[in-house]
MIMARDO-229727 format. One line per 2 residues: number of its first residue (from 0); for each residue x, y, z negated of C-alpha. Coordinates in steps of 0.05 Angstrom, whole numbers, plus 5000, padded with zeros to 4 digits. Last residue first. Example, Ala and Ser with C-alpha at 12.3 -4.5 7.8 and 13.67 -1.06 7.14 Angstrom:
// MIMARDO-229727
1 = 5273:4979:4857  5246:4910:4844 $
// end
This chain:
// MIMARDO-229727
291 = 5184:2901:1999  5259:2896:2001 $
289 = 5270:2872:1930  5299:2939:1910 $
287 = 5235:2974:1929  5225:3004:1996 $
285 = 5205:3074:2018  5201:3078:2094 $
283 = 5249:3134:2116  5231:3202:2089 $
281 = 5206:3261:2131  5236:3323:2098 $
279 = 5195:3347:2039  5140:3397:2052 $
277 = 5151:3471:2037  5126:3493:1969 $
275 = 5052:3503:1961  5007:3564:1953 $
273 = 5014:3605:2016  5027:3546:2063 $
271 = 4968:3509:2034  4921:3566:2047 $
269 = 4947:3574:2119  4939:3499:2132 $
267 = 4867:3495:2111  4853:3443:2058 $
265 = 4839:3374:2087  4768:3368:2114 $
263 = 4716:3331:2074  4683:3263:2081 $
261 = 4694:3245:2008  4730:3180:2024 $
259 = 4763:3208:2086  4791:3269:2049 $
257 = 4810:3225:1990  4851:3180:2034 $
255 = 4883:3239:2070  4901:3273:2004 $
253 = 4928:3208:1977  4980:3204:2032 $
251 = 5001:3138:2063  4939:3120:2103 $
249 = 4897:3060:2121  4822:3066:2136 $
247 = 4762:3020:2147  4788:2952:2127 $
245 = 4729:2903:2127  4710:2866:2064 $
243 = 4635:2873:2076  4626:2929:2026 $
241 = 4680:2970:2059  4755:2970:2048 $
239 = 4793:3036:2041  4868:3027:2041 $
237 = 4923:3069:2012  4998:3060:2022 $
235 = 5050:3087:1974  5099:3064:1994 $
233 = 5117:3040:2064  5133:2967:2075 $
231 = 5065:2940:2097  5050:2877:2136 $
229 = 4987:2868:2095  4993:2793:2088 $
227 = 5069:2785:2089  5096:2849:2057 $
225 = 5039:2867:2011  5026:2795:1992 $
223 = 5100:2781:1980  5110:2843:1936 $
221 = 5047:2831:1895  5078:2815:1828 $
219 = 5031:2857:1784  4957:2877:1794 $
217 = 4936:2943:1764  4862:2963:1762 $
215 = 4863:3038:1776  4859:3087:1718 $
213 = 4934:3098:1712  4957:3125:1645 $
211 = 5031:3140:1635  5072:3119:1575 $
209 = 5036:3054:1557  5027:3043:1632 $
207 = 5103:3039:1641  5111:2986:1587 $
205 = 5055:2944:1617  5086:2951:1686 $
203 = 5154:2931:1660  5122:2869:1628 $
201 = 5077:2849:1688  5131:2846:1741 $
199 = 5135:2901:1794  5110:2899:1866 $
197 = 5046:2934:1847  4978:2925:1879 $
195 = 4927:2977:1858  4852:2969:1853 $
193 = 4796:3021:1850  4723:3001:1853 $
191 = 4663:3037:1884  4589:3018:1888 $
189 = 4582:3026:1812  4581:3101:1819 $
187 = 4584:3135:1751  4660:3135:1749 $
185 = 4667:3162:1820  4692:3231:1800 $
183 = 4734:3200:1744  4768:3152:1793 $
181 = 4786:3211:1837  4815:3249:1778 $
179 = 4858:3188:1763  4881:3188:1835 $
177 = 4906:3260:1830  4941:3244:1764 $
175 = 4974:3183:1797  5002:3222:1857 $
173 = 5071:3233:1828  5079:3159:1811 $
171 = 5075:3135:1882  5115:3195:1907 $
169 = 5173:3175:1860  5174:3100:1875 $
167 = 5209:3072:1814  5146:3040:1786 $
165 = 5120:3006:1849  5062:3020:1896 $
163 = 5006:2993:1940  4937:3026:1933 $
161 = 4867:3000:1944  4800:3036:1945 $
159 = 4745:2984:1949  4675:3001:1972 $
157 = 4628:2951:1940  4577:2899:1962 $
155 = 4627:2844:1974  4699:2860:1954 $
153 = 4696:2819:1889  4682:2756:1931 $
151 = 4749:2765:1965  4785:2750:1900 $
149 = 4799:2783:1833  4814:2750:1766 $
147 = 4822:2789:1700  4883:2773:1658 $
145 = 4894:2844:1632  4954:2856:1678 $
143 = 4911:2838:1738  4903:2768:1768 $
141 = 4895:2768:1843  4869:2715:1891 $
139 = 4871:2737:1963  4843:2726:2032 $
137 = 4862:2780:2082  4820:2844:2090 $
135 = 4778:2835:2152  4794:2877:2213 $
133 = 4759:2941:2233  4817:2989:2223 $
131 = 4883:2952:2224  4899:2979:2294 $
129 = 4895:3050:2266  4947:3033:2214 $
127 = 4996:3010:2268  4981:3074:2306 $
125 = 4995:3116:2245  5062:3081:2235 $
123 = 5080:3092:2308  5059:3165:2302 $
121 = 5106:3177:2243  5166:3149:2281 $
119 = 5152:3184:2347  5135:3251:2315 $
117 = 5200:3247:2277  5244:3228:2336 $
115 = 5216:3282:2382  5219:3337:2329 $
113 = 5290:3317:2310  5311:3324:2383 $
111 = 5297:3399:2382  5263:3416:2448 $
109 = 5305:3422:2511  5263:3373:2552 $
107 = 5199:3410:2538  5147:3375:2496 $
105 = 5080:3357:2527  5021:3382:2485 $
103 = 4964:3336:2463  4902:3369:2433 $
101 = 4870:3356:2366  4796:3371:2352 $
99 = 4765:3370:2283  4689:3374:2285 $
97 = 4657:3420:2233  4631:3469:2285 $
95 = 4659:3533:2315  4725:3500:2330 $
93 = 4796:3524:2339  4840:3470:2367 $
91 = 4890:3431:2325  4959:3420:2354 $
89 = 4989:3354:2375  5060:3336:2395 $
87 = 5084:3300:2457  5146:3266:2485 $
85 = 5160:3223:2423  5132:3162:2460 $
83 = 5087:3144:2402  5050:3210:2411 $
81 = 5024:3185:2478  5002:3119:2447 $
79 = 4964:3158:2394  4921:3193:2447 $
77 = 4908:3129:2486  4883:3095:2422 $
75 = 4842:3157:2405  4806:3152:2472 $
73 = 4806:3216:2513  4767:3281:2516 $
71 = 4791:3325:2573  4834:3388:2567 $
69 = 4884:3362:2619  4936:3351:2565 $
67 = 4888:3305:2529  4838:3321:2474 $
65 = 4826:3272:2417  4765:3287:2373 $
63 = 4785:3275:2301  4764:3218:2255 $
61 = 4823:3226:2208  4885:3182:2210 $
59 = 4923:3233:2252  4918:3285:2197 $
57 = 4953:3347:2222  4954:3408:2177 $
55 = 5006:3403:2122  5056:3354:2151 $
53 = 5049:3376:2224  5054:3450:2208 $
51 = 5113:3442:2161  5146:3395:2211 $
49 = 5139:3444:2268  5165:3504:2230 $
47 = 5222:3463:2200  5244:3436:2268 $
45 = 5249:3502:2304  5211:3542:2356 $
43 = 5165:3482:2367  5105:3511:2330 $
41 = 5117:3582:2356  5117:3558:2428 $
39 = 5051:3521:2416  5016:3581:2385 $
37 = 4973:3565:2324  4899:3551:2316 $
35 = 4895:3529:2388  4842:3556:2436 $
33 = 4805:3500:2472  4732:3517:2458 $
31 = 4716:3588:2478  4775:3609:2521 $
29 = 4786:3541:2552  4712:3532:2566 $
27 = 4708:3601:2597  4770:3587:2640 $
25 = 4740:3521:2661  4673:3553:2677 $
23 = 4709:3608:2717  4747:3555:2755 $
21 = 4682:3519:2771  4649:3584:2792 $
19 = 4709:3600:2836  4707:3531:2868 $
17 = 4633:3537:2879  4642:3605:2912 $
15 = 4699:3580:2955  4659:3519:2976 $
13 = 4598:3562:2993  4640:3611:3033 $
11 = 4673:3553:3070  4606:3520:3082 $
9 = 4579:3585:3111  4639:3594:3156 $
7 = 4631:3522:3181  4557:3534:3195 $
5 = 4570:3600:3230  4623:3567:3273 $
3 = 4574:3511:3290  4521:3562:3310 $
1 = 4571:3595:3356  4586:3529:3389 $
// end
């Protein structure tokens, strides 16, 4: 009987020690690897603070490591579905390596409702784009404004960077100089091609391009293809298609497309915040007058 008591006491001591060691390991892991770059309560203190952080720093289309609320690595699909509910936000974790890690945080019930609605809407769009990754680009037969023909054969053996846009779309036009610089950087690389699908007719596009240079190939009259085949209504939208005609990335912001293409991180949030004006309010899907 006495020996049994000693055995039980020993097991209890061992269990307590193991539990303490495990807790210490978790605390150490949390301290070293799961520290956020910005305080959660500060981020959600008001809508503008959260949106400025989310707009400038979080790139949900990137190849980040998704961390759940229990500090475990989870599938990106599962991560995005949580954000789609509007009950969570994500904050980047500090990292000693080049890997980007985003962690889910549950929002309190009394948080600003605009935060919940905005994260829900933007995350649903991101999730839809994520589901497009890995599928074949639909069959097409384009004729650009110079009369050149493009079909799926032109996708083979090249990385294709594609943009959807229209003339009166302000953000579409504003990013053209940035895209022109991108084309120049890849000018000597025959493995890349840059194509844009516009919803406008050929004549207004020709007149527009006489005033403003755009170094992408420009294909007119593509409202139906964009809407029906690509299931896209937000402008601009950027797609990266690999040499086998498979869609690899879909985003709305040029900076995220370029970041993926060049395999670089987006500029650090603090540097952006110091040098750029506050981000615009989250717009509804930008549509042209024809409803594309």
